[in-house]
FITI-856153 format. One record per residue (C-alpha): y, x, z. Coordinates in nm, 3 decimals. Layout:
% residues N
Y,X,Z
...
***
This chain:
% residues 365
-0.711,2.742,-0.849
-0.784,2.483,-0.583
-0.584,2.170,-0.518
-0.619,1.872,-0.291
-0.592,1.529,-0.443
-0.362,1.275,-0.280
-0.635,1.060,-0.126
-0.852,1.347,-0.010
-0.570,1.555,0.132
-0.467,1.267,0.355
-0.831,1.202,0.452
-0.902,1.566,0.536
-0.864,1.494,0.907
-1.185,1.295,0.881
-1.455,1.551,0.816
-1.676,1.321,0.612
-1.394,1.244,0.369
-1.269,1.594,0.303
-1.314,1.744,-0.041
-1.129,1.956,-0.297
-1.086,1.922,-0.668
-1.107,2.242,-0.870
-0.917,2.277,-1.197
-1.157,2.329,-1.485
-0.933,2.305,-1.794
-0.584,2.248,-1.924
-0.563,2.073,-2.262
-0.238,1.969,-2.428
-0.055,2.001,-2.098
-0.309,1.794,-1.902
-0.489,1.959,-1.608
-0.845,1.834,-1.562
-1.019,1.882,-1.228
-1.353,1.795,-1.073
-1.462,1.811,-0.710
-1.654,1.647,-0.432
-1.924,1.745,-0.189
-2.294,1.731,-0.113
-2.372,1.601,0.234
-2.717,1.571,0.391
-2.754,1.403,0.728
-3.013,1.289,0.976
-2.932,1.022,1.237
-3.133,0.944,1.552
-3.056,0.581,1.643
-3.114,0.455,1.999
-2.988,0.095,2.024
-2.932,-0.085,2.352
-3.195,-0.336,2.457
-2.963,-0.628,2.375
-2.855,-0.503,2.031
-2.850,-0.769,1.759
-3.136,-0.833,1.514
-3.389,-0.664,1.743
-3.268,-0.319,1.641
-3.513,-0.050,1.751
-3.526,0.328,1.778
-3.517,0.489,1.436
-3.441,0.802,1.239
-3.262,0.784,0.906
-3.205,1.076,0.669
-3.002,1.055,0.350
-2.778,1.236,0.101
-2.615,0.914,-0.023
-2.275,1.006,0.114
-2.247,1.286,-0.144
-1.966,1.217,-0.388
-1.800,1.333,-0.708
-1.440,1.299,-0.821
-1.243,1.356,-1.139
-0.866,1.401,-1.161
-0.594,1.461,-1.418
-0.235,1.574,-1.381
0.052,1.624,-1.625
0.428,1.604,-1.658
0.592,1.385,-1.922
0.970,1.370,-1.967
1.023,1.488,-1.610
0.770,1.247,-1.456
0.458,1.371,-1.274
0.155,1.156,-1.361
-0.179,1.180,-1.179
-0.506,0.991,-1.210
-0.803,1.005,-0.976
-1.148,0.845,-0.974
-1.423,0.900,-0.717
-1.759,0.752,-0.625
-2.054,0.797,-0.395
-2.409,0.656,-0.389
-2.382,0.359,-0.154
-2.390,0.103,-0.435
-2.752,-0.003,-0.371
-2.927,-0.146,-0.067
-3.133,0.027,0.197
-3.463,-0.150,0.138
-3.757,0.066,0.038
-3.765,0.175,-0.326
-3.406,0.075,-0.400
-3.213,0.291,-0.645
-2.907,0.449,-0.490
-2.640,0.327,-0.731
-2.301,0.479,-0.799
-2.021,0.307,-0.599
-1.652,0.320,-0.689
-1.441,0.449,-0.400
-1.111,0.539,-0.563
-0.953,0.469,-0.901
-0.576,0.501,-0.907
-0.273,0.607,-1.108
0.020,0.787,-0.944
0.355,0.817,-1.120
0.611,1.016,-0.920
0.630,0.835,-0.583
0.440,0.519,-0.684
0.061,0.489,-0.658
-0.134,0.187,-0.781
-0.508,0.118,-0.798
-0.803,0.115,-0.561
-0.747,0.371,-0.287
-0.674,0.404,0.084
-0.489,0.116,0.247
-0.151,0.146,0.413
-0.324,0.100,0.749
-0.546,0.401,0.678
-0.251,0.621,0.579
-0.073,0.514,0.899
-0.352,0.634,1.128
-0.613,0.868,0.974
-0.392,1.179,0.933
-0.317,1.163,1.306
-0.672,1.092,1.423
-0.932,1.325,1.574
-1.208,1.461,1.347
-1.533,1.266,1.329
-1.862,1.317,1.147
-1.936,0.944,1.174
-1.931,0.790,0.824
-1.971,0.426,0.936
-1.695,0.404,1.192
-1.406,0.652,1.164
-1.085,0.497,1.287
-1.235,0.251,1.537
-0.960,0.170,1.785
-0.683,0.192,1.523
-0.550,-0.043,1.254
-0.741,0.170,1.002
-1.084,0.118,1.155
-1.238,-0.145,0.926
-1.443,0.013,0.647
-1.468,-0.325,0.476
-1.095,-0.335,0.396
-0.998,0.032,0.408
-0.983,0.058,0.027
-0.841,-0.270,-0.112
-0.937,-0.372,-0.466
-0.573,-0.312,-0.557
-0.298,-0.148,-0.357
0.052,-0.033,-0.445
0.211,0.247,-0.241
0.577,0.345,-0.267
0.687,0.659,-0.083
1.037,0.791,-0.021
1.044,1.096,0.204
0.883,0.997,0.534
0.864,0.626,0.445
0.563,0.453,0.288
0.556,0.086,0.188
0.220,-0.064,0.084
0.139,-0.398,-0.082
-0.233,-0.477,-0.086
-0.481,-0.724,-0.228
-0.489,-0.978,0.058
-0.800,-1.017,0.269
-0.728,-1.391,0.282
-0.797,-1.485,-0.080
-0.577,-1.795,-0.047
-0.279,-1.593,0.077
0.062,-1.665,-0.074
0.164,-1.298,-0.074
0.007,-0.951,-0.043
-0.091,-0.787,0.284
0.189,-0.547,0.378
0.219,-0.221,0.571
0.537,-0.017,0.621
0.517,0.323,0.792
0.738,0.616,0.892
0.583,0.962,0.941
0.740,1.269,1.098
0.572,1.610,1.103
0.658,1.930,1.290
0.533,2.287,1.295
0.209,2.367,1.473
0.022,2.055,1.369
0.236,1.807,1.561
0.342,1.473,1.413
0.348,1.096,1.447
0.345,0.775,1.242
0.486,0.437,1.339
0.386,0.137,1.128
0.424,-0.240,1.108
0.187,-0.481,0.934
0.226,-0.832,0.797
-0.018,-1.069,0.632
-0.083,-1.433,0.546
-0.373,-1.535,0.768
-0.390,-1.903,0.676
-0.553,-2.167,0.894
-0.916,-2.181,1.004
-1.133,-2.443,1.166
-1.334,-2.399,1.486
-1.605,-2.201,1.306
-1.354,-1.937,1.193
-1.499,-1.951,0.843
-1.300,-2.197,0.632
-0.942,-2.112,0.539
-0.699,-2.363,0.387
-0.383,-2.311,0.183
-0.126,-2.327,0.463
0.040,-1.989,0.518
0.063,-1.846,0.868
0.239,-1.510,0.899
0.090,-1.256,1.140
0.239,-0.919,1.231
0.144,-0.607,1.424
0.275,-0.263,1.521
0.102,0.074,1.549
0.173,0.427,1.673
-0.046,0.729,1.601
0.031,1.089,1.680
-0.102,1.436,1.751
0.030,1.731,1.949
-0.061,2.085,1.847
-0.089,2.332,2.136
-0.231,2.643,1.973
-0.610,2.620,1.975
-0.593,2.273,2.135
-0.477,1.954,1.963
-0.423,1.626,2.147
-0.458,1.295,1.961
-0.353,0.944,2.058
-0.278,0.603,1.910
-0.201,0.247,2.017
-0.146,-0.086,1.842
-0.084,-0.451,1.920
-0.029,-0.772,1.727
-0.189,-1.066,1.550
-0.385,-1.083,1.226
-0.517,-0.732,1.284
-0.891,-0.791,1.309
-0.943,-0.743,0.936
-0.773,-0.403,0.965
-0.930,-0.287,1.293
-1.284,-0.412,1.227
-1.316,-0.612,1.550
-1.211,-0.976,1.576
-1.275,-1.304,1.755
-1.596,-1.306,1.963
-1.628,-0.931,1.913
-1.774,-0.973,1.566
-1.741,-0.694,1.314
-1.504,-0.859,1.070
-1.581,-0.683,0.743
-1.368,-0.867,0.488
-1.383,-1.200,0.677
-1.101,-1.375,0.856
-1.167,-1.298,1.223
-0.817,-1.352,1.362
-0.814,-1.727,1.432
-0.974,-1.924,1.713
-0.943,-2.303,1.748
-0.680,-2.302,1.475
-0.456,-2.048,1.651
-0.381,-1.683,1.582
-0.545,-1.443,1.826
-0.373,-1.122,1.933
-0.539,-0.790,2.011
-0.453,-0.441,2.134
-0.624,-0.107,2.097
-0.587,0.261,2.167
-0.756,0.595,2.106
-0.740,0.932,2.280
-0.891,1.259,2.166
-0.881,1.634,2.200
-0.981,1.903,1.954
-1.050,2.263,2.053
-1.079,2.558,1.817
-1.344,2.761,1.998
-1.338,3.035,1.734
-1.247,3.085,1.368
-1.580,2.926,1.277
-1.649,2.671,1.553
-1.451,2.354,1.635
-1.519,2.093,1.905
-1.377,1.740,1.926
-1.411,1.447,2.164
-1.264,1.103,2.096
-1.260,0.772,2.283
-1.147,0.427,2.164
-1.091,0.081,2.311
-1.009,-0.260,2.158
-0.929,-0.574,2.356
-0.916,-0.915,2.182
-0.729,-1.202,2.349
-0.991,-1.465,2.263
-1.175,-1.706,2.491
-1.459,-1.455,2.533
-1.221,-1.167,2.622
-1.399,-0.957,2.357
-1.364,-0.582,2.366
-1.503,-0.265,2.211
-1.548,0.079,2.362
-1.669,0.382,2.167
-1.699,0.758,2.212
-1.764,1.048,1.973
-1.821,1.415,2.057
-1.897,1.677,1.793
-1.931,2.043,1.710
-1.867,2.173,1.356
-1.962,2.525,1.252
-1.807,2.674,0.938
-2.109,2.865,0.811
-1.923,2.999,0.510
-1.633,2.890,0.289
-1.691,2.528,0.190
-2.012,2.487,0.394
-1.998,2.308,0.731
-2.285,2.237,0.970
-2.229,1.982,1.244
-2.377,1.773,1.522
-2.224,1.460,1.678
-2.318,1.236,1.971
-2.169,0.888,1.975
-2.203,0.552,2.145
-2.048,0.207,2.113
-2.092,-0.119,2.304
-2.049,-0.363,2.012
-2.274,-0.423,1.711
-2.088,-0.337,1.390
-2.300,-0.259,1.084
-2.622,-0.407,1.216
-2.817,-0.640,0.986
-3.190,-0.724,0.974
-3.425,-0.457,0.843
-3.465,-0.624,0.502
-3.089,-0.661,0.442
-2.829,-0.412,0.318
-2.731,-0.148,0.575
-2.993,-0.238,0.840
-2.936,-0.119,1.197
-2.686,0.146,1.097
-2.442,0.084,1.382
-2.598,-0.137,1.649
-2.459,-0.112,1.999
-2.607,0.191,2.166
-2.626,0.568,2.112
-2.668,0.795,1.812
-2.711,1.163,1.742
-2.632,1.297,1.394
-2.692,1.637,1.243
-2.543,1.720,0.905
-2.463,1.988,0.648
-2.185,1.947,0.395
-2.089,2.171,0.102
-1.748,2.099,-0.053
-1.680,2.212,-0.409
***
């Protein structure tokens, strides 16, 4: 019997995050399941001439994205209790000879409609299920409030769901924050693959000096709003999203001066909060029972002195070779450096501004 775990069912719209957990045993009323996938990929990287850190043409091949998960499920006194833990092999660095260490991705406990632990953020849940499919591992969600891989799985998050409503309290990105980062979302789904999610965010940004690096103890509240939706039209699905607000750079991945924010505070310039807006548009086409095509475009505009912006595009084909085995190719380009560090540092030249072509095979078990 196959089942989808909470985190992976939601993430199934992103090809690289989809996996199943298969039940292997039931002992004393507890169902034990294991799952994951093996993914091998090769990426041709063609940076622009002005990419940071003198990024150059390269080819990288790896199976590090492969992952394994373990889950339990049982009912006690009318309460449904689930646990889930998952990791991949991005715990080490990319320098030659480095061991590819196990990295914790998810570790959470779910009791009825409350989930607590390390897992997807409220911003991710508010956008990813309505987003177009991508093969890209280092950049799904760009253009939405769920686009920053550095904060997409907080160290601790609490989700409470009641029907279509989800309220999330998260370990704050600003470590001197007086309260958790917050996301509240409402999701509506219809037949034929149509649905939408509206969400609001709130967080304590704090103050920063002119270098945007030092944060003091004074609380400054920042808020944003997001819409994400998809429209199913038979073999064609249309995708779209838009957001606006302040304090969003740590969620979107792009902040002041166009810098990839990671887990840094990138929402303040000259001591003032900076607003930003973004949108995505995509279309998916089911060419046949085995072949799917998707194209997606994204834009972010930051209201800073430099008028920073990001534009990106992904186009892919995924062929379902057999049950559980997908083969895909994706062309993509972006005009901002994101994950782009010097060759001797972790994650060198993975996402410099420029073009990429990826080929991959993934077997889900």
